[in-house]
C-alpha positions as CSV (number, residue, x, y, z in Angstrom):
1,M,0.0,0.0,0.0
2,E,1.1,3.6,-0.6
3,P,2.0,5.6,2.5
4,R,-1.3,7.4,2.7
5,L,-3.2,4.1,2.7
6,C,-0.8,2.6,5.2
7,R,-1.5,5.5,7.6
8,R,-5.3,5.0,7.1
9,Y,-4.9,1.2,7.7
10,R,-3.0,1.9,11.0
11,Q,-5.7,4.3,12.1
12,L,-8.4,1.8,11.3
13,V,-6.7,-0.9,13.4
14,L,-6.4,1.6,16.3
15,E,-10.1,2.3,15.9
16,H,-10.9,-1.4,16.3
17,L,-8.9,-1.7,19.6
18,H,-12.1,-1.5,21.7
19,V,-15.0,-3.6,22.7
20,S,-18.1,-2.6,20.7
21,G,-21.7,-2.6,21.6
22,K,-24.5,-4.0,19.4
23,L,-25.8,-0.5,18.7
24,A,-22.3,1.0,18.2
25,S,-20.4,-1.6,16.2
26,G,-18.8,0.9,13.8
27,P,-15.4,2.6,13.9
28,K,-14.7,4.7,17.0
29,A,-12.6,7.8,16.4
30,L,-9.9,8.5,19.0
31,P,-10.2,12.0,20.5
32,G,-8.2,14.7,18.8
33,L,-7.8,12.8,15.5
34,A,-11.2,13.1,13.7
35,D,-14.9,13.3,14.6
36,G,-17.1,10.3,14.2
37,F,-18.6,11.2,10.8
38,A,-15.1,11.9,9.3
39,S,-13.9,8.6,10.7
40,V,-16.7,6.7,9.1
41,Q,-16.3,8.4,5.7
42,A,-12.5,7.7,5.7
43,A,-13.2,4.0,6.5
44,W,-15.7,3.8,3.7
45,R,-13.2,5.3,1.2
46,F,-10.5,2.9,2.4
47,Y,-12.6,-0.2,2.0
48,A,-13.9,1.0,-1.4
49,N,-10.4,1.6,-2.8
50,D,-9.5,-0.8,-5.6
51,Q,-6.0,-1.1,-4.3
52,I,-7.2,-2.5,-1.0
53,T,-7.7,-6.2,-1.7
54,L,-7.8,-9.1,0.7
55,P,-4.4,-10.5,-0.3
56,V,-3.0,-7.0,0.5
57,L,-4.8,-6.8,3.8
58,I,-3.5,-10.3,4.9
59,E,0.1,-9.2,4.6
60,P,0.4,-7.5,8.0
61,L,-1.0,-10.6,9.6
62,W,1.7,-12.7,7.7
63,Q,4.3,-10.3,9.0
64,A,3.1,-11.0,12.5
65,A,3.3,-14.7,11.9
66,Q,6.8,-14.5,10.5
67,Q,8.0,-12.4,13.4
68,W,6.6,-15.1,15.7
69,R,8.6,-17.7,13.9
70,Q,11.8,-15.7,14.2
71,Q,11.3,-15.3,18.0
72,A,9.5,-18.5,19.0
73,T,11.4,-21.4,20.6
74,A,8.6,-23.8,19.6
75,P,9.7,-26.2,16.8
76,W,6.1,-26.7,15.8
77,G,3.3,-24.3,15.1
78,L,-0.4,-25.3,14.8
79,A,-2.6,-24.2,11.9
80,V,-6.1,-24.6,13.4
81,H,-8.9,-24.7,10.7
82,D,-12.5,-23.9,11.4
83,W,-15.7,-22.4,9.9
84,S,-18.2,-20.0,11.5
85,S,-21.6,-18.8,10.3
86,L,-22.2,-15.1,10.4
87,K,-25.9,-14.2,10.8
88,Y,-27.3,-10.8,9.9
89,R,-31.0,-11.1,10.7
90,G,-32.8,-8.0,9.7
91,H,-30.0,-6.6,7.5
92,K,-32.0,-6.5,4.3
93,S,-29.4,-4.2,2.6
94,K,-27.0,-7.2,2.5
95,T,-28.4,-8.7,-0.6
96,D,-25.5,-11.1,-1.2
97,Q,-26.1,-13.3,1.9
98,A,-26.0,-17.0,1.1
99,C,-28.3,-19.8,2.1
100,L,-26.1,-21.7,4.6
101,S,-28.2,-24.7,5.5
102,N,-31.9,-24.3,4.8
103,G,-34.3,-21.8,3.5
104,D,-34.4,-19.8,6.7
105,D,-30.7,-19.8,7.4
106,W,-29.0,-16.9,5.6
107,G,-25.7,-15.1,6.2
108,Y,-22.1,-15.6,5.3
109,E,-19.7,-18.4,6.2
110,L,-16.2,-17.5,7.5
111,A,-13.4,-19.9,7.0
112,T,-10.2,-19.3,9.0
113,A,-6.8,-20.9,9.5
114,L,-5.3,-19.6,12.7
115,L,-1.6,-19.9,13.7
116,V,-1.2,-21.1,17.3
117,D,2.1,-21.5,19.2
118,G,2.8,-25.2,19.5
119,Q,4.6,-24.8,22.8
120,T,2.4,-22.4,24.7
121,G,-1.0,-22.6,22.9
122,D,-1.0,-18.8,22.4
123,P,-2.9,-17.6,19.3
124,V,-0.6,-15.6,16.9
125,A,-2.3,-14.6,13.7
126,P,-4.8,-15.8,11.1
127,L,-3.0,-17.2,8.1
128,E,-6.0,-17.3,5.8
129,M,-9.6,-16.1,5.9
130,R,-12.4,-16.7,3.4
131,L,-15.9,-15.4,3.3
132,L,-18.6,-17.3,1.4
133,T,-21.4,-15.2,-0.1
134,A,-24.1,-15.7,-2.6
135,R,-22.0,-13.9,-5.2
136,G,-18.8,-15.9,-4.6
137,V,-16.0,-16.4,-2.2
138,Y,-13.8,-13.5,-1.0
139,S,-10.4,-15.0,-0.1
140,T,-7.0,-13.8,1.1
141,R,-5.6,-16.7,-1.0
142,T,-5.4,-16.4,-4.8
143,P,-7.0,-17.7,-6.8
144,A,-10.1,-17.7,-4.6
145,P,-12.2,-20.9,-4.4
146,G,-15.3,-21.2,-6.5
147,K,-18.7,-20.5,-4.9
148,K,-19.6,-24.2,-5.0
149,A,-16.3,-25.5,-3.6
150,F,-16.7,-28.1,-0.9
151,R,-15.2,-26.7,2.3
152,I,-13.0,-29.8,3.1
153,D,-11.6,-29.8,-0.5
154,E,-10.2,-26.3,0.3
155,V,-8.1,-27.5,3.2
156,L,-5.4,-28.9,0.8
157,P,-5.0,-25.6,-1.1
158,T,-4.7,-23.8,2.2
159,M,-2.1,-26.2,3.4
160,R,-0.1,-25.7,0.2
161,H,-0.4,-21.9,0.4
162,V,0.7,-21.8,4.0
163,A,3.7,-24.1,3.3
164,Q,5.0,-21.6,0.8
165,R,5.4,-19.0,3.5
166,N,8.2,-21.0,5.3
167,L,6.9,-20.8,8.8
168,G,8.8,-24.0,9.7
169,G,7.1,-27.1,11.1
170,L,3.3,-26.8,11.0
171,V,0.7,-29.2,12.1
172,H,-2.9,-28.7,10.8
173,V,-5.5,-29.3,13.5
174,I,-9.1,-29.7,12.5
175,D,-12.3,-30.9,14.2
176,R,-14.4,-34.0,13.3
177,E,-15.9,-32.5,10.1
178,A,-12.5,-33.1,8.5
179,D,-12.7,-36.9,9.3
180,S,-12.4,-38.0,5.6
181,L,-10.3,-40.9,4.5
182,G,-9.8,-39.6,1.0
183,H,-8.5,-36.3,2.4
184,Y,-6.2,-38.1,4.8
185,R,-4.6,-39.8,1.8
186,E,-4.3,-36.5,-0.1
187,W,-2.8,-34.5,2.8
188,H,-0.4,-37.3,3.8
189,T,0.8,-37.9,0.2
190,D,1.4,-34.2,-0.2
191,G,3.6,-34.1,2.9
192,H,1.4,-32.2,5.3
193,R,1.2,-33.0,9.1
194,F,-2.2,-33.1,10.6
195,V,-4.2,-33.9,13.8
196,I,-7.9,-34.7,13.1
197,R,-10.6,-35.7,15.5
198,A,-12.3,-38.8,14.1
199,D,-15.7,-40.4,14.6
200,G,-15.8,-43.3,17.0
201,E,-17.5,-45.4,14.4
202,R,-14.7,-45.1,11.9
203,M,-13.4,-48.5,10.8
204,V,-9.6,-49.2,11.0
205,R,-7.4,-52.2,10.9
206,W,-5.5,-52.9,14.2
207,E,-3.2,-55.9,14.6
208,G,-4.7,-57.5,11.4
209,Q,-8.4,-57.1,12.5
210,E,-11.0,-54.5,11.6
211,T,-12.6,-52.6,14.5
212,T,-14.1,-49.3,15.2
213,L,-12.2,-46.6,17.0
214,A,-14.6,-46.7,19.9
215,A,-14.2,-50.5,20.3
216,L,-10.5,-50.1,20.0
217,A,-10.4,-47.5,22.8
218,E,-12.3,-49.9,25.1
219,K,-9.7,-52.6,24.4
220,L,-6.9,-50.2,25.2
221,G,-8.6,-49.4,28.4
222,R,-8.9,-53.0,29.4
223,Q,-5.2,-53.4,28.6
224,G,-4.3,-50.6,31.0
225,K,-2.9,-48.4,28.2
226,F,-4.3,-45.1,29.4
227,Q,-1.8,-42.9,31.2
228,R,-2.6,-39.8,33.2
229,S,-1.5,-36.8,31.2
230,R,-2.5,-33.6,33.0
231,E,-5.3,-31.6,34.7
232,V,-7.5,-29.6,32.3
233,Q,-10.5,-27.4,32.3
234,Y,-13.6,-28.9,30.8
235,H,-16.6,-26.5,30.5
236,G,-15.1,-24.4,33.3
237,Q,-14.7,-27.4,35.6
238,R,-11.6,-29.2,36.8
239,A,-11.0,-32.4,35.0
240,V,-8.2,-34.9,34.3
241,Q,-7.0,-36.0,30.9
242,H,-5.7,-39.6,30.2
243,V,-4.2,-40.7,26.9
244,A,-3.5,-44.0,25.1
245,E,-1.8,-44.5,21.8
246,T,-1.5,-47.2,19.2
247,I,-0.9,-47.6,15.4
248,V,-3.8,-48.2,13.0
249,V,-4.1,-48.8,9.3
250,L,-6.9,-47.3,7.1
251,D,-7.2,-49.5,4.0
252,R,-10.9,-49.2,3.0
253,P,-12.1,-47.3,0.0
254,A,-13.0,-43.7,0.7
255,W,-16.5,-42.3,0.2
256,R,-16.8,-39.0,-1.7
257,N,-20.1,-37.3,-1.0
258,R,-21.1,-34.3,-3.1
259,R,-24.3,-32.5,-3.8
260,R,-25.2,-32.3,-7.5
261,G,-28.5,-31.0,-8.9
262,G,-30.1,-30.9,-5.5
263,K,-29.1,-34.5,-4.8
264,V,-26.3,-36.1,-2.7
265,V,-24.1,-38.3,-4.8
266,H,-22.0,-41.0,-3.1
267,Q,-18.9,-42.1,-4.9
268,R,-16.6,-44.9,-3.8
269,V,-12.9,-44.0,-4.2
270,P,-10.3,-46.7,-3.7
271,G,-6.8,-45.8,-2.5
272,E,-3.6,-47.1,-0.9
273,A,-3.6,-48.1,2.8
274,I,-2.4,-45.3,5.1
275,T,-0.8,-45.9,8.5
276,L,-1.6,-43.3,11.2
277,R,-1.1,-42.9,15.0
278,L,-4.3,-43.2,17.0
279,I,-4.3,-41.2,20.2
280,V,-7.3,-41.5,22.4
281,S,-7.9,-38.7,24.8
282,R,-10.2,-39.4,27.7
283,V,-11.3,-36.6,30.0
284,S,-12.8,-37.4,33.4
285,N,-14.3,-35.2,36.1
286,V,-13.2,-35.1,39.7
287,R,-15.6,-38.0,40.4
288,G,-13.8,-40.2,37.8
289,E,-16.7,-40.1,35.4
290,T,-15.8,-39.8,31.7
291,V,-17.1,-36.6,30.3
292,A,-15.4,-36.5,26.8
293,V,-13.5,-38.9,24.6
294,W,-11.5,-37.7,21.5
295,Y,-10.2,-40.1,18.9
296,L,-7.3,-38.3,17.2
297,L,-5.7,-39.6,14.0
298,T,-2.4,-38.0,13.1
299,N,0.8,-38.5,11.0
300,V,3.1,-36.4,13.2
301,P,6.5,-38.0,14.0
302,S,6.6,-40.6,16.7
303,E,9.0,-38.6,18.8
304,I,6.2,-36.2,19.6
305,P,4.6,-37.7,22.7
306,A,0.9,-38.7,22.6
307,E,0.1,-36.2,25.5
308,T,1.5,-33.4,23.4
309,V,-0.7,-34.3,20.4
310,A,-3.7,-34.5,22.8
311,L,-2.8,-31.0,24.1
312,W,-2.5,-29.7,20.6
313,Y,-6.1,-30.7,19.9
314,Y,-7.2,-29.3,23.2
315,W,-5.8,-26.0,22.0
316,R,-8.1,-26.1,19.0
317,W,-10.6,-24.1,21.1
318,R,-8.3,-21.0,20.5
319,I,-10.0,-20.5,17.2
320,E,-13.4,-20.6,18.9
321,S,-12.2,-17.8,21.2
322,F,-11.0,-15.9,18.2
323,F,-14.5,-16.1,16.6
324,K,-16.0,-15.0,20.0
325,L,-13.6,-12.0,20.1
326,L,-14.8,-11.0,16.6
327,K,-18.4,-11.5,17.6
328,S,-20.1,-11.0,21.0
329,A,-17.0,-10.6,23.2
330,G,-15.3,-7.8,21.2
331,Q,-15.9,-6.6,17.7
332,Q,-19.7,-7.3,17.3
333,L,-19.1,-8.6,13.8
334,E,-22.7,-9.7,13.3
335,H,-23.9,-6.2,13.8
336,W,-21.6,-4.4,11.2
337,Q,-23.4,-2.2,8.8
338,Q,-21.3,-2.8,5.7
339,E,-23.7,-3.8,2.9
340,T,-21.6,-6.4,1.0
341,G,-19.7,-9.5,1.9
342,E,-16.6,-8.0,0.3
343,A,-16.6,-4.9,2.6
344,I,-17.3,-7.2,5.6
345,A,-14.3,-9.4,4.6
346,K,-12.0,-6.3,4.3
347,R,-13.0,-5.0,7.6
348,L,-12.6,-8.5,9.1
349,L,-8.9,-8.4,8.3
350,V,-8.5,-5.0,10.0
351,A,-10.3,-6.3,13.1
352,A,-8.2,-9.4,13.0
353,M,-5.1,-7.2,13.2
354,A,-6.5,-5.6,16.3
355,C,-6.8,-9.1,17.8
356,V,-3.2,-9.9,16.8
357,L,-2.0,-6.8,18.7
358,V,-4.0,-7.9,21.8
359,W,-2.5,-11.4,21.6
360,K,1.0,-10.0,21.3
361,I,0.5,-8.0,24.5
362,E,-0.9,-11.2,26.1
363,R,2.1,-13.4,25.4
364,H,4.9,-10.8,25.7
365,P,7.3,-12.0,28.5
366,A,8.8,-8.6,29.5
367,P,8.0,-7.3,33.0
368,E,6.9,-4.1,31.4
369,A,4.3,-6.0,29.4
370,A,3.0,-7.6,32.5
371,E,2.5,-4.1,34.1
372,L,0.8,-3.0,30.9
373,R,-1.6,-6.0,31.1
374,K,-2.4,-5.0,34.8
375,L,-3.1,-1.4,33.7
376,L,-5.3,-2.4,30.8
377,V,-7.4,-4.7,33.0
378,R,-7.7,-1.9,35.5
379,L,-8.8,0.6,32.8
380,S,-11.3,-1.9,31.4
381,G,-13.3,-2.1,34.6
382,R,-13.6,-5.8,34.1
383,Q,-13.7,-8.3,37.0
384,M,-11.5,-11.3,36.6
385,K,-12.2,-14.8,37.8
386,W,-10.2,-16.1,40.7
387,G,-6.7,-17.0,39.5
388,K,-7.2,-15.2,36.1
389,E,-5.0,-12.2,35.6
390,H,-6.4,-11.0,32.3
391,T,-8.5,-12.0,29.3
392,A,-8.3,-10.8,25.6
393,P,-11.7,-9.0,25.8
394,A,-10.5,-7.2,29.0
395,L,-7.3,-6.1,27.3
396,L,-9.2,-5.0,24.3
397,A,-11.5,-2.9,26.4
398,G,-8.6,-1.4,28.4
399,L,-6.6,-0.6,25.2
400,W,-9.2,1.9,24.0
401,V,-9.2,3.7,27.3
402,Y,-5.4,3.7,27.3
403,L,-5.1,5.1,23.7
404,A,-7.8,7.7,24.3
405,M,-5.9,8.7,27.5
406,L,-2.7,9.2,25.5
407,E,-4.4,11.2,22.8
408,T,-6.0,13.4,25.5
409,L,-2.7,14.1,27.2
410,D,-1.4,15.4,23.8
411,H,-4.0,18.2,24.0
412,Y,-4.4,18.8,27.8
413,S,-2.0,19.0,30.6
414,V,-2.5,17.0,33.8
415,A,-3.2,20.3,35.6
416,D,-5.9,21.1,33.1
417,L,-7.5,17.7,33.6
418,R,-7.4,17.9,37.4
419,A,-9.0,21.4,37.1
420,M,-11.9,20.0,35.1
421,K,-12.5,17.2,37.6
422,R,-14.3,19.7,39.9
423,Y,-17.2,19.8,37.4
424,L,-17.8,16.1,37.7
425,F,-19.5,16.2,41.1
426,W,-22.0,18.6,42.7
427,S,-21.0,20.4,45.8
428,P,-22.3,23.6,47.6
429,D,-19.2,25.4,46.5
430,T,-19.4,24.6,42.8
431,G,-23.2,24.5,42.4
């Protein structure tokens, strides 16, 4: 971007460093820089500029990812993939909303690949974002996928695109909707590392016999293969994670299910056998009752312990927190007034950069950064849970107060501000 647009981009990012309300989800001008109307007009011109494309707007996020790689001690990074529906009920001006599942379910679908530190679990930056609309897909990757592209089919192009950026070792972590034998074979053959949560009814070959993953997990339990891994939080409650590991072979033909002409077509696709590690993660509450079981299939090297792989999948929830920060806990994405999916996608990347700055403050190890976090929580007015020093929404809320305070100090002295304080409260002397 030319210098003028770079300055405007920086200003827009600063204007997203605050927690929005449903009725005030637009840009928020810092004091002393521009009034609200001028800020809105400048934002509109920025997003409407033909030079401002999604591949251009993703570059600052890539720079943040590359900076992490230069500084990180973790040999592995996690690329967490997920999809989130954006609903704009009552926004009739958004005429390019797509039908997401049925005739009453309209909106956009946001696809994201989020970089997470493989050693600490800290979110770093989105590596790719795509927005599905009725008119097509707006993507930070070029060429953009077709409107009718099946979401799991787009994982491999994303893997290849990310691999070109030389971020070192990356493991792609995806939830159960990516449990697809045909895709396992494609990703493995193409040299990509992955951790996928599989369905318990998936058939595999173990020690020469076919069995489901659920039945195999029961056998491993009877053989005493589960080992205590660590204490975790499950739905806000204390729990304990146990893991067991074995090797399985997937040698059945894959099924390819696609919708054509309003009908679902099932196609049987034979392929070579693939050998993967099965890691079963079992979470129990304090009473010893099993509350969750995850069947994880992965091709990461055997020197990576099973408990580390299970922890990597546990960190998949970081992308859910990112979506929450974009929506109800921060940016109020589903109340934005932009009238097209393209404008929404562009603003999304600006808001994502604001999230990246918050995460950078969260994970910075310097003592000064710790003091900044304390100050931001204090300025936010948020109450933290016992044992919790800060949250991303609290830092986001405090950042706006902090930046507004700095801008104010550029225009008023401390003595002036103290003098104005007397007008805040009624007293017999001031009236």
